[in-house]
BAFI-3210 file (N, C-alpha, C; in Angstrom, 3 decimals, decimal comma, padded with zeros to 6 digits):
// residues 99
n [1|2|3|4|5|6|7|8|9|10|11|12|13|14|15|16|17|18|19|20|21|22|23|24|25|26|27|28|29|30|31|32|33|34|35|36|37|38|39|40|41|42|43|44|45|46|47|48|49|50|51|52|53|54|55|56|57|58|59|60|61|62|63|64|65|66|67|68|69|70|71|72|73|74|75|76|77|78|79|80|81|82|83|84|85|86|87|88|89|90|91|92|93|94|95|96|97|98|99]
n.u [086,113|085,187|084,972|087,887|088,557|086,361|087,673|090,822|089,891|089,211|090,681|093,158|092,118|091,976|095,201|096,120|098,149|099,737|101,131|101,107|103,538|105,706|106,401|108,162|109,765|110,718|112,013|113,551|115,353|116,655|117,589|119,989|120,884|122,024|123,932|125,197|126,201|127,566|127,134|127,057|129,697|129,268|126,292|125,371|123,260|121,631|121,018|119,484|117,103|115,994|115,173|112,775|111,030|110,440|108,984|106,872|105,712|104,966|102,876|100,920|100,116|098,833|097,309|095,214|094,550|093,174|091,081|090,154|088,412|087,001|084,965|083,415|082,383|078,966|076,571|075,193|072,440|070,093|072,112|073,487|072,243|068,640|069,873|072,158|070,738|068,463|070,494|071,939|069,457|069,204|071,190|070,730|069,165|070,179|071,744|069,746|068,562|070,657|071,751]
n.v [098,273|096,013|094,092|093,789|092,293|090,542|089,039|088,969|086,759|084,900|083,786|083,580|081,477|079,823|078,782|078,395|076,368|076,510|078,941|078,605|076,600|078,100|080,289|078,384|077,812|080,038|080,678|078,574|078,971|081,605|080,472|078,967|081,273|082,996|080,670|080,564|082,695|085,564|088,630|091,842|093,853|096,460|096,290|094,865|094,220|092,317|089,810|089,479|091,272|090,660|088,124|089,200|090,263|088,542|087,072|088,333|088,911|085,935|085,802|087,860|086,723|083,992|085,281|087,179|084,566|083,363|085,335|085,269|083,119|082,720|085,069|083,933|081,694|080,862|082,743|082,599|081,626|084,480|085,918|088,839|091,919|092,627|092,494|091,001|088,400|088,426|088,771|085,828|084,113|084,866|083,621|081,387|080,477|081,032|078,727|076,291|076,900|076,512|073,844]
n.w [106,677|108,046|106,326|105,606|107,785|107,758|105,391|105,939|108,273|106,906|105,251|107,687|108,715|107,128|106,213|108,335|108,778|107,523|108,042|110,624|109,690|108,775|110,449|112,451|110,614|110,263|113,039|113,549|111,342|112,318|114,730|113,627|112,477|114,539|115,664|113,748|112,327|112,849|114,632|113,112|114,434|114,186|115,130|118,309|118,851|117,241|116,591|118,941|118,324|116,757|117,531|118,471|117,336|115,792|118,105|118,258|115,926|115,375|118,298|117,280|115,164|115,989|118,232|116,002|114,914|117,049|117,995|115,468|114,852|117,640|117,196|115,155|116,282|116,983|118,746|121,650|122,924|123,285|123,719|122,461|120,906|119,112|116,463|116,163|116,667|114,739|112,517|112,837|112,326|109,767|108,600|109,493|107,881|105,077|104,883|105,308|103,118|100,901|101,131]
ca.u [086,766|084,562|085,326|089,074|088,187|086,365|088,864|091,479|090,035|088,819|092,388|093,638|091,398|091,770|095,642|096,801|098,708|101,317|101,334|102,270|104,663|105,942|106,912|108,514|110,915|112,002|112,622|114,986|116,532|117,427|118,427|120,959|121,897|122,264|124,713|126,851|126,856|128,372|126,318|128,750|129,952|128,284|124,478|125,569|122,055|121,034|120,217|118,157|115,866|115,283|114,311|111,857|110,215|109,957|108,044|105,672|104,799|104,196|102,201|100,095|099,324|097,763|095,771|093,910|093,593|092,165|090,096|088,890|087,596|086,175|083,867|083,061|081,631|077,225|076,367|074,616|070,520|069,455|073,620|073,391|071,004|068,405|070,000|072,659|069,611|068,284|071,283|071,843|068,589|069,063|072,637|070,604|068,230|070,899|072,062|068,856|068,409|071,848|071,321]
ca.v [097,236|094,548|093,161|093,383|091,893|089,012|088,360|088,560|085,658|083,329|083,631|083,230|079,879|078,774|078,832|078,265|075,791|077,041|079,978|077,818|076,283|079,557|080,695|076,996|077,369|081,624|079,788|077,294|079,749|082,162|079,695|079,335|082,154|082,981|079,842|079,941|083,586|086,456|090,001|092,560|094,731|097,856|095,849|093,199|093,305|092,399|088,564|089,838|092,165|089,434|087,322|089,823|091,182|087,345|086,392|089,373|088,224|084,983|086,198|088,698|085,874|083,725|086,396|087,388|083,337|082,656|085,871|085,346|081,376|083,667|085,933|082,794|081,382|081,507|083,850|081,611|081,807|085,368|086,713|090,017|092,226|092,150|093,076|090,118|087,215|088,331|088,238|084,839|084,404|084,882|083,177|079,639|079,887|080,606|077,937|075,764|076,969|075,773|072,803]
ca.w [107,865|108,081|104,228|105,557|108,972|107,088|104,744|106,850|109,147|106,305|105,091|108,907|109,729|106,090|105,823|109,625|109,021|106,364|108,804|111,587|109,445|108,578|111,778|112,501|109,854|110,664|114,251|113,302|110,419|113,157|115,644|112,949|112,697|115,593|116,197|112,269|112,010|114,254|114,302|113,024|115,219|114,804|115,706|118,584|120,012|116,339|116,514|120,420|117,920|115,496|118,278|119,370|116,291|115,617|118,558|118,316|114,911|116,269|118,975|116,333|114,081|117,274|118,437|114,672|114,641|117,819|117,465|114,284|115,403|118,201|116,584|114,401|116,927|116,923|119,939|122,434|122,603|124,346|124,018|121,510|120,234|118,582|115,182|116,161|116,583|113,557|111,441|113,122|111,916|108,153|108,389|109,199|106,742|103,818|104,974|104,982|101,178|100,151|101,374]
c.u [086,232|084,775|086,553|088,990|087,892|087,435|090,178|091,506|089,746|090,109|093,390|093,309|091,793|093,684|096,995|098,276|099,803|101,705|102,089|103,773|105,943|107,042|108,057|109,980|111,779|112,722|113,740|115,723|117,382|118,278|120,287|121,831|122,923|124,000|125,800|127,658|126,885|127,150|126,891|128,745|129,288|126,774|124,411|124,519|121,095|120,262|118,638|116,835|115,587|114,429|112,965|110,730|109,954|109,009|106,803|105,039|104,410|102,899|100,714|099,472|098,498|096,923|094,910|093,883|092,416|090,864|089,098|087,939|086,747|084,862|082,830|081,697|080,054|077,070|075,196|073,358|070,800|070,986|073,346|072,314|070,199|068,841|071,150|071,952|069,193|069,478|072,193|070,784|068,523|070,325|071,828|069,710|068,905|071,572|070,933|068,408|069,598|072,036|069,980]
c.v [096,072|093,536|092,857|092,222|090,248|088,125|087,746|087,103|084,448|083,070|083,098|081,269|078,863|077,826|078,294|077,340|075,870|078,449|079,629|077,506|077,611|079,784|079,751|077,686|078,873|081,356|079,549|078,254|080,584|081,376|079,553|080,036|082,527|082,277|079,902|081,949|085,395|087,848|090,924|093,778|095,595|097,313|094,270|093,210|092,651|090,626|089,010|090,282|091,554|088,994|087,537|090,078|089,262|086,794|087,890|089,419|087,154|085,216|087,370|087,469|084,540|084,430|086,621|085,510|083,445|084,094|085,765|083,939|082,109|084,004|085,105|081,843|081,561|081,836|082,142|082,400|083,090|086,164|087,633|090,458|092,084|091,493|091,853|088,736|087,910|087,893|086,639|084,117|083,795|084,114|081,774|079,335|079,964|079,547|076,329|075,739|076,421|074,142|071,665]
c.w [108,146|106,963|104,777|106,545|108,702|105,869|105,385|107,579|108,187|105,583|106,323|109,189|108,373|105,441|107,032|109,740|108,443|107,403|110,070|111,372|108,685|109,044|112,665|111,682|110,172|112,045|113,931|112,911|111,512|114,319|115,281|112,930|113,521|116,152|115,043|112,052|113,099|113,632|114,409|113,795|116,053|115,724|117,139|118,976|118,693|115,915|118,104|119,197|117,141|116,568|118,374|117,955|116,103|116,718|118,920|117,297|114,707|117,223|118,482|115,291|115,229|117,572|116,800|114,648|115,801|118,386|116,569|114,289|116,887|117,670|115,793|115,044|117,133|118,287|120,725|122,884|123,549|124,306|122,360|121,359|119,262|116,884|115,187|115,812|115,166|112,376|111,253|112,522|110,284|108,008|108,400|108,322|105,659|104,006|104,970|103,314|100,401|100,645|100,794]
res [m|s|r|l|w|t|a|l|g|r|f|t|l|r|y|w|g|l|l|s|l|h|g|v|v|w|m|v|g|l|h|a|a|r|e|l|l|p|p|p|a|r|l|p|w|l|h|d|r|l|f|i|t|l|a|f|v|a|f|a|k|a|w|v|y|l|q|v|g|q|w|q|l|p|a|a|p|g|v|g|g|k|k|k|q|q|q|q|k|r|r|q|q|a|e|r|k|e|e]
***
């Protein structure tokens, strides 16, 4: 699960601009479809459901982006257990070696 979260986080942070643009294009498309295409007679609520679904997807993308960004911030001194502090020290040492 940790690897999946890390991969999702890297993807989300790296391509946030494209993900946002993707959402805007879908929103414009839905608004155009609502004005130009009548819903089928047996599904009069179709446009409303599509708007609700798109709103959920946009919220989920924003939530993942904010959660990943928050979890990637370093903890303040004294926050977290010994394990977390040890991980931070190792990460800092690895960054120093890379420089």
